C-alpha positions, 0 to 999 in steps of 0.5 A: 500500500502506498500512503501519502500525507500532505500537510498545509496551513499553519502559521507559516503556511508551509506545505509538507508532504511525504509518502511511504510504500508498505510493500515488503515491510514486515509491519505492512499489516499494521500500516494498512490497518492504521491507514484504513482507520484514518481514512474511515474518519476523514472527509470526502472534501476538505473541511473548514479548519481553525485559523493557523491550523493544519489541514491534511490530505491522506491518500492510500491506494488511490482513496483520498480523505481530508482532515484538520487540526484540532479535529483529528482522530487518534488513528489520523494523528498516528498515521500523519506523524509516522508518515511525515517522520518515516516517509520520503 
């Protein structure tokens, strides 16, 4: 599964983007489960956020969902943090 996270907004308005491919990883099942949970809690269109807050676009296997701070689910927060940290 290919997972991409795009973060926009914030005080400086700087975009950050990372993606991760789970193919061949020993923890692929964990990533897939986390991505499925994160997508299930997302919106089909970008929701309104708060001033200077971050907005996120999560794409996994061609499915895209949107979410914003401070209204992230725990699975979205975990996935976003991990992909931005480990992804390229």
